[in-house]
C-alpha positions, 0 to 999 in steps of 0.5 A: 485525514479528508479523502482529498487530502489522501488522494493527494497524498497517494498521487505523491507517493505513487509519482516518487515510487521506487527507482528502476535503478535501485539494485541492491536495495530493499526492493530487491529483498524477499521482504519487499512487497510485504514478502509477496511476489513483485507485481506483474502485468497480470492482476491478482490479489494482494496479501489476501487476508492481511490488510482489511479488518473484519467487516471492511475492505481495501479501497482504491489504489495503494501506495509504497514508500520510495524506499519501499519500507512503508505501505499506505492503503484505505479501508472501509465498510461502504462504498456509498459513504466514507464516514468510516473510511480510514487510512492505514500504514504498515512499516517494515521494521526491525526485520518484520 
C-alpha cells in the first residue's frame, strides 16, 4: 500500500472514530485501547514494547476502527525513507 493511500485510510478511519454516546459498548470495557488507560489530554507512550518490531519504530498517527476492535498503525526503520514502511493492524477477537 502506498503512503498516500495509507494516509487517506487513516484520515477516513479517524473521522469515523468512536461515537461519544457509545455507552455500554466495547469502548467502555477493560479491553478497549488494547487494555491501556483510555487517552487523556496528557501525552504518554501507548503500549510500550508491543507494537514495533525490533529495530523499528511506530511512525505518525494511529487509528482505531469505529467499534474499537481494530487498531491500525505504521512502522518503519528510517525517518528518511519509506522503503521498509509497513501498515500493521491488530484485531480484538476471541476475547483477546
